[in-house]
C-alpha positions as CSV (number, residue, x, y, z in Angstrom):
1,M,-21.0,-13.6,-28.5
2,Q,-17.9,-11.8,-27.4
3,P,-17.5,-8.2,-28.7
4,A,-15.4,-7.9,-31.8
5,S,-13.1,-5.5,-30.0
6,K,-11.4,-8.4,-28.3
7,S,-8.3,-9.2,-30.3
8,I,-6.4,-12.5,-30.8
9,L,-2.9,-13.0,-32.3
10,I,-2.5,-16.5,-33.8
11,V,1.1,-17.6,-34.3
12,D,1.8,-20.8,-36.2
13,D,3.9,-21.8,-39.2
14,D,1.3,-24.4,-40.3
15,Q,-1.2,-22.8,-42.7
16,A,-3.7,-25.5,-42.0
17,V,-3.8,-24.6,-38.3
18,L,-4.0,-20.9,-39.1
19,R,-7.1,-21.7,-41.3
20,L,-8.7,-23.8,-38.7
21,L,-8.3,-21.3,-35.9
22,R,-9.3,-18.5,-38.2
23,G,-12.5,-20.3,-39.0
24,L,-13.2,-21.0,-35.3
25,L,-12.6,-17.5,-34.0
26,Q,-13.1,-14.9,-36.7
27,S,-16.8,-14.5,-36.1
28,E,-16.3,-13.4,-32.5
29,Y,-12.8,-11.7,-32.3
30,R,-10.5,-9.4,-34.2
31,L,-7.7,-11.5,-35.5
32,A,-4.1,-11.1,-36.7
33,E,-1.8,-13.9,-37.8
34,A,1.9,-14.5,-37.7
35,T,4.0,-17.4,-39.0
36,S,7.0,-17.0,-36.7
37,G,7.9,-15.8,-33.3
38,E,9.9,-12.9,-34.8
39,Q,6.9,-11.7,-36.8
40,A,4.6,-12.0,-33.8
41,L,7.0,-9.8,-31.7
42,E,7.2,-7.2,-34.5
43,M,3.4,-7.0,-34.6
44,L,2.9,-6.4,-30.8
45,P,3.3,-2.6,-30.8
46,S,0.6,-2.1,-33.5
47,F,-1.8,-5.0,-32.8
48,R,-1.5,-5.3,-29.0
49,P,-3.5,-8.6,-28.6
50,D,-5.7,-9.4,-25.7
51,L,-4.9,-13.1,-26.2
52,T,-2.1,-14.8,-28.1
53,M,-2.4,-18.4,-29.4
54,L,1.2,-19.5,-29.8
55,D,2.6,-22.6,-31.5
56,V,5.6,-24.1,-29.7
57,M,7.7,-25.5,-32.6
58,M,8.4,-22.9,-35.2
59,P,11.3,-21.8,-37.4
60,G,13.6,-19.3,-35.6
61,I,12.8,-18.6,-32.0
62,D,10.4,-21.2,-30.5
63,G,7.2,-20.6,-28.7
64,H,8.7,-20.7,-25.3
65,E,11.2,-17.9,-26.0
66,T,8.5,-16.0,-27.9
67,C,6.2,-16.3,-24.8
68,R,9.0,-15.0,-22.5
69,R,9.6,-12.0,-24.8
70,I,5.9,-11.3,-25.0
71,R,5.7,-11.2,-21.2
72,S,8.7,-8.8,-21.0
73,S,7.4,-6.5,-23.7
74,P,5.4,-3.4,-22.6
75,F,3.1,-4.1,-25.6
76,G,2.4,-7.7,-24.7
77,H,2.7,-8.1,-20.9
78,G,-1.1,-7.9,-20.5
79,S,-1.8,-10.5,-23.2
80,Q,-2.9,-13.9,-22.1
81,V,-1.0,-16.7,-23.9
82,I,-2.4,-20.1,-24.8
83,M,0.4,-22.4,-26.1
84,V,-0.5,-24.8,-28.8
85,S,1.6,-27.9,-29.3
86,A,1.5,-31.4,-30.7
87,H,3.4,-32.6,-27.6
88,S,1.3,-33.6,-24.6
89,S,4.0,-34.6,-22.1
90,R,3.9,-33.1,-18.6
91,E,7.5,-31.9,-19.2
92,E,6.5,-29.9,-22.2
93,Q,3.5,-28.4,-20.4
94,A,5.7,-27.5,-17.4
95,R,8.1,-25.7,-19.8
96,A,5.2,-23.7,-21.3
97,Y,4.0,-22.6,-17.9
98,D,7.5,-21.7,-16.7
99,A,7.8,-19.5,-19.8
100,G,4.7,-17.7,-18.7
101,A,1.9,-19.4,-20.6
102,D,-1.7,-19.2,-19.2
103,D,-2.9,-22.4,-20.9
104,Y,-1.8,-25.3,-23.0
105,V,-3.8,-26.9,-25.8
106,V,-2.7,-30.1,-27.5
107,K,-3.0,-30.7,-31.2
108,P,-5.1,-32.1,-32.7
109,F,-7.6,-30.1,-30.6
110,D,-11.3,-30.2,-30.2
111,P,-12.7,-27.1,-32.0
112,H,-15.5,-26.7,-29.4
113,E,-13.1,-26.9,-26.5
114,V,-10.8,-24.4,-28.1
115,R,-13.6,-21.8,-28.5
116,S,-14.7,-22.4,-24.9
117,R,-11.2,-22.2,-23.5
118,V,-10.8,-18.9,-25.3
119,R,-14.0,-17.6,-23.9
120,L,-13.0,-18.7,-20.4
121,H,-9.8,-16.7,-20.7
122,F,-11.5,-13.6,-21.8
123,R,-13.9,-14.0,-18.9
124,L,-11.0,-14.3,-16.5
125,R,-9.2,-11.3,-18.1
126,G,-12.3,-9.2,-17.7
127,A,-12.8,-10.1,-14.1
128,L,-9.1,-9.5,-13.3
129,E,-9.0,-6.2,-15.1
130,S,-11.9,-5.0,-13.1
131,I,-9.6,-5.3,-10.0
132,A,-6.9,-3.3,-11.7
133,S,-9.3,-0.6,-12.7
134,A,-10.6,-0.4,-9.2
135,T,-7.1,0.6,-7.9
136,R,-4.7,3.0,-9.6
137,D,-1.4,3.7,-8.0
138,G,-2.7,2.5,-4.6
139,S,-5.6,5.0,-4.6
140,P,-9.1,3.7,-4.4
141,R,-10.9,4.3,-7.7
142,L,-13.6,2.6,-9.7
143,G,-12.9,4.5,-12.9
144,T,-10.3,6.9,-14.3
145,T,-11.8,10.1,-12.7
146,E,-14.3,9.1,-10.0
147,Q,-12.8,9.0,-6.5
148,V,-14.6,6.4,-4.3
149,S,-14.4,5.1,-0.8
150,V,-12.2,2.3,0.4
151,Q,-15.5,0.4,1.1
152,D,-16.5,0.7,-2.5
153,V,-13.2,-0.6,-3.7
154,A,-13.5,-3.5,-1.3
155,H,-16.9,-4.3,-2.6
156,A,-15.6,-4.2,-6.2
157,H,-12.9,-6.6,-5.2
158,D,-15.4,-9.0,-3.6
159,V,-17.6,-8.9,-6.7
160,T,-14.6,-9.7,-8.9
161,V,-13.4,-12.6,-6.7
162,A,-17.0,-14.0,-6.8
163,A,-16.9,-13.8,-10.6
164,L,-13.6,-15.6,-10.7
165,T,-14.6,-18.3,-8.4
166,K,-17.8,-18.9,-10.4
167,V,-15.6,-19.4,-13.5
168,A,-13.6,-22.0,-11.7
169,E,-16.7,-23.6,-10.1
170,F,-18.3,-24.1,-13.6
171,R,-15.1,-26.1,-14.6
172,D,-14.5,-28.1,-11.5
173,A,-16.2,-31.1,-9.9
174,E,-16.0,-29.4,-6.5
175,T,-19.0,-27.4,-5.4
176,G,-19.3,-23.7,-4.6
177,E,-19.9,-24.7,-1.0
178,H,-16.3,-26.0,-0.9
179,L,-15.0,-22.5,-1.6
180,V,-17.3,-21.0,1.0
181,R,-16.2,-23.5,3.6
182,M,-12.6,-23.0,2.6
183,R,-12.8,-19.3,3.1
184,S,-14.4,-19.7,6.6
185,Y,-11.8,-22.4,7.7
186,T,-8.9,-20.2,6.7
187,Q,-10.3,-17.2,8.6
188,I,-10.8,-19.4,11.7
189,L,-7.2,-20.7,11.5
190,A,-5.7,-17.3,10.8
191,E,-7.6,-15.6,13.7
192,E,-6.4,-18.3,16.1
193,L,-2.8,-18.0,14.8
194,G,-3.0,-14.2,15.3
195,R,-3.9,-14.5,19.0
196,Y,-0.5,-15.9,20.1
197,G,2.4,-18.0,19.0
198,P,5.2,-17.6,16.4
199,Y,3.0,-16.1,13.6
200,A,1.0,-13.6,15.7
201,D,3.1,-10.7,14.5
202,E,2.4,-11.6,10.9
203,I,-1.3,-11.6,11.2
204,D,-3.2,-8.3,11.3
205,E,-6.4,-7.0,9.8
206,R,-4.8,-6.5,6.4
207,F,-3.6,-10.1,6.4
208,L,-7.1,-11.4,7.3
209,D,-8.8,-9.2,4.7
210,D,-6.3,-10.4,2.0
211,L,-6.6,-14.0,3.0
212,Y,-10.4,-13.7,2.9
213,R,-10.3,-12.7,-0.8
214,A,-7.3,-14.8,-1.8
215,S,-8.3,-18.2,-0.4
216,P,-11.1,-18.9,-2.8
217,L,-8.7,-18.4,-5.8
218,H,-6.4,-21.2,-4.7
219,D,-7.5,-23.5,-7.6
220,I,-8.1,-20.9,-10.3
221,G,-5.5,-22.6,-12.4
222,K,-7.9,-25.5,-13.0
223,V,-9.5,-23.4,-15.8
224,G,-6.5,-24.5,-17.9
225,I,-6.8,-28.3,-17.2
226,S,-8.6,-30.3,-19.8
227,D,-12.1,-31.7,-19.2
228,A,-10.8,-35.2,-19.7
229,I,-8.7,-34.9,-16.5
230,L,-10.6,-32.3,-14.5
231,L,-14.0,-34.0,-14.8
232,K,-12.8,-37.7,-14.7
233,R,-14.9,-39.9,-12.6
234,G,-12.3,-41.9,-10.7
235,A,-8.7,-41.6,-9.5
236,L,-6.2,-40.0,-11.9
237,N,-3.4,-42.2,-13.2
238,P,0.2,-41.0,-12.6
239,G,0.4,-39.1,-15.9
240,E,-2.9,-37.4,-15.4
241,F,-2.0,-36.5,-11.9
242,E,1.3,-34.9,-13.1
243,T,-0.8,-32.8,-15.6
244,M,-3.2,-31.8,-12.8
245,K,-0.3,-30.6,-10.7
246,Q,0.3,-27.9,-13.3
247,H,-2.8,-26.0,-12.1
248,S,-0.7,-24.5,-9.3
249,T,1.8,-22.8,-11.6
250,L,-0.9,-21.9,-14.1
251,G,-3.1,-20.2,-11.4
252,A,-0.1,-18.3,-10.1
253,N,0.7,-17.1,-13.7
254,I,-2.8,-15.8,-14.2
255,L,-2.8,-13.9,-10.9
256,D,0.8,-12.7,-11.2
257,H,0.0,-11.0,-14.5
258,V,-2.8,-8.9,-13.1
259,A,-1.0,-8.2,-9.8
260,F,1.8,-6.7,-11.8
261,G,-0.7,-4.2,-13.3
262,A,-2.4,-3.5,-10.0
263,P,0.4,-3.0,-7.4
264,G,-2.0,-1.4,-4.9
265,V,-4.1,-4.6,-4.7
266,S,-2.3,-6.6,-2.0
267,F,-4.6,-9.6,-2.0
268,L,-3.6,-10.5,-5.5
269,R,0.0,-11.0,-4.5
270,M,-1.2,-13.2,-1.7
271,A,-3.6,-15.1,-4.0
272,A,-0.8,-15.8,-6.5
273,A,1.4,-17.2,-3.7
274,V,-1.4,-19.3,-2.4
275,A,-2.2,-20.6,-5.9
276,R,1.4,-21.5,-6.5
277,F,2.3,-23.1,-3.1
278,H,-0.8,-24.5,-1.5
279,H,0.3,-28.1,-2.5
280,E,3.8,-27.7,-0.8
281,R,4.4,-29.9,2.2
282,F,6.2,-29.0,5.4
283,D,8.8,-31.8,4.9
284,G,9.6,-30.6,1.4
285,S,7.9,-33.4,-0.5
286,G,5.2,-31.2,-2.1
287,Y,5.0,-29.4,-5.4
288,P,5.8,-27.4,-7.5
289,A,9.0,-26.2,-5.7
290,G,9.6,-28.7,-2.9
291,L,9.7,-26.0,-0.3
292,V,10.6,-27.0,3.3
293,G,9.0,-25.7,6.5
294,T,8.4,-22.0,6.6
295,E,9.8,-21.5,3.1
296,T,6.2,-21.9,2.0
297,P,4.4,-18.6,2.6
298,L,2.1,-18.6,5.7
299,P,-1.1,-18.0,3.7
300,A,-0.4,-21.1,1.6
301,R,0.3,-23.2,4.7
302,I,-3.1,-22.2,6.2
303,V,-4.9,-22.9,2.9
304,A,-3.2,-26.3,2.6
305,L,-4.7,-27.5,5.8
306,A,-8.1,-26.0,5.2
307,D,-8.3,-27.5,1.7
308,A,-7.2,-30.9,3.0
309,F,-9.8,-30.9,5.8
310,D,-12.6,-30.1,3.4
311,A,-11.4,-32.6,0.8
312,I,-11.3,-35.4,3.4
313,T,-14.8,-34.6,4.7
314,S,-16.4,-34.1,1.3
315,A,-17.7,-36.5,-1.3
316,R,-15.9,-36.8,-4.6
317,P,-16.7,-38.9,-7.6
318,Y,-13.9,-41.3,-6.6
319,K,-14.5,-41.4,-2.8
320,D,-16.9,-41.2,0.1
321,P,-16.6,-38.5,2.7
322,L,-15.0,-39.2,6.1
323,P,-16.3,-37.9,9.4
324,A,-14.7,-34.8,10.9
325,D,-13.1,-36.8,13.7
326,A,-11.4,-39.1,11.2
327,A,-10.1,-36.0,9.3
328,R,-8.8,-34.6,12.6
329,R,-6.8,-37.8,13.2
330,I,-5.3,-37.7,9.7
331,L,-4.3,-34.0,10.1
332,E,-2.7,-34.8,13.5
333,R,-0.9,-37.7,12.0
334,D,0.5,-35.6,9.2
335,S,1.6,-32.7,11.4
336,G,5.2,-31.9,10.7
337,S,5.2,-33.9,7.4
338,H,2.4,-32.5,5.3
339,F,1.3,-29.7,7.5
340,D,2.9,-27.0,9.6
341,P,2.6,-28.2,13.2
342,V,1.7,-24.6,14.4
343,V,-1.2,-24.5,12.0
344,V,-2.3,-28.0,13.1
345,E,-2.3,-26.8,16.7
346,A,-4.5,-23.8,15.7
347,F,-6.9,-26.2,13.9
348,L,-7.1,-28.5,17.0
349,A,-7.8,-25.5,19.2
350,R,-10.7,-24.4,17.0
351,F,-11.9,-27.8,15.9
352,D,-15.4,-27.4,17.3
353,T,-15.8,-24.1,15.4
354,V,-14.6,-25.7,12.2
355,V,-17.0,-28.5,12.5
356,S,-19.9,-26.1,13.2
357,V,-19.1,-24.3,9.9
358,Q,-18.9,-27.7,8.1
359,K,-22.4,-28.6,9.3
360,Q,-23.9,-25.2,8.4
361,I,-22.6,-25.2,4.8
362,E,-23.4,-28.5,3.3
363,D,-22.8,-29.5,-0.3
364,R,-25.5,-29.2,-3.0
365,P,-25.3,-31.3,-6.1
366,P,-22.4,-29.7,-8.1
367,L,-23.1,-28.0,-11.4
368,V,-20.4,-29.5,-13.7
369,I,-20.7,-28.6,-17.3
370,G,-17.0,-28.3,-18.4
371,A,-15.3,-26.1,-20.9
372,N,-17.1,-27.6,-24.0
373,S,-20.5,-26.7,-22.7
374,L,-19.8,-23.2,-21.4
375,L,-21.7,-20.9,-23.7
376,P,-21.3,-17.1,-24.0
377,E,-24.7,-16.5,-22.3
378,Q,-23.6,-18.7,-19.4
379,L,-20.3,-16.9,-19.1
380,A,-22.2,-13.6,-19.0
381,A,-24.4,-15.0,-16.2
382,L,-21.3,-15.5,-14.1
383,G,-21.1,-11.8,-13.3
384,G,-19.8,-10.1,-16.5
């Protein structure tokens, strides 16, 4: 059970919803309730919630504007926000994420999934806050008074990234080995790009270190995608795919919030950019922003290729894996359209090394339990 010190502000003008959420959450969390956006904002200085569950349609200012004001308030910036709405369209979800929401739950909701989604967000919050506490004003620290070495801070960051990726792994159909391979592939590509060529001046030891920690977080936004879509056996229909695409914005929101509070932790800024832009395409046909060419940050362009290679060569519920040579031909074909040609060249130059990593780190059967089955003791086992 989560400690009662964790606080949740529930904002909804529907008394039935307030009663339901109160019944679901009061045994584990300290609660406060508001029936309008204005009332919620007035309560921020005194209550300072760790998490806000926010209705979209309310009298006065709506949930989107309330979320934006929470984000801009010194008393609410650190609060995670779950938007609650009767509307399930992708346009409505996109509006919520653009306003700064961390998650989106559709009414009528499954009580068990709501509890588990809340627990996931507190697990994420705790892992992210451990990064912020490890660095204060750019100085390496693990606490408020104890000065520690840069190596100790790096270790703290690695432990935190491992905890975050475990949270994502428990929600996703992809295996932990996917994240390990992804990290290795991105390092191989970045090292090759740093040897010579147009990006060599951008890639130094700091870049490589940041990419090492940032790349496994590229899909952290999937914690906010419903089990029905995330764990579906088979290809997504167009509407489901549009919902799945929101994970890039959601992941960037999650990482942006903690990066704001930990300005000395450079890999978080890179991780947020990778999460947001790793589905952009070199020809501008990707998402969420339709960036063209080098408008997409270099780390995201590297992760895009590494992610694609691993997806092509890995089994999924809806497809069989292809051999590495077939994947190479696909990536060569899509050079200049999907992928940065310079990054493709680096991949081809190190193809044998990439294949060696692929063979060394083979998939095990994935542990997929979904949000509904994620119990407190299982969350605690993830590293918290």
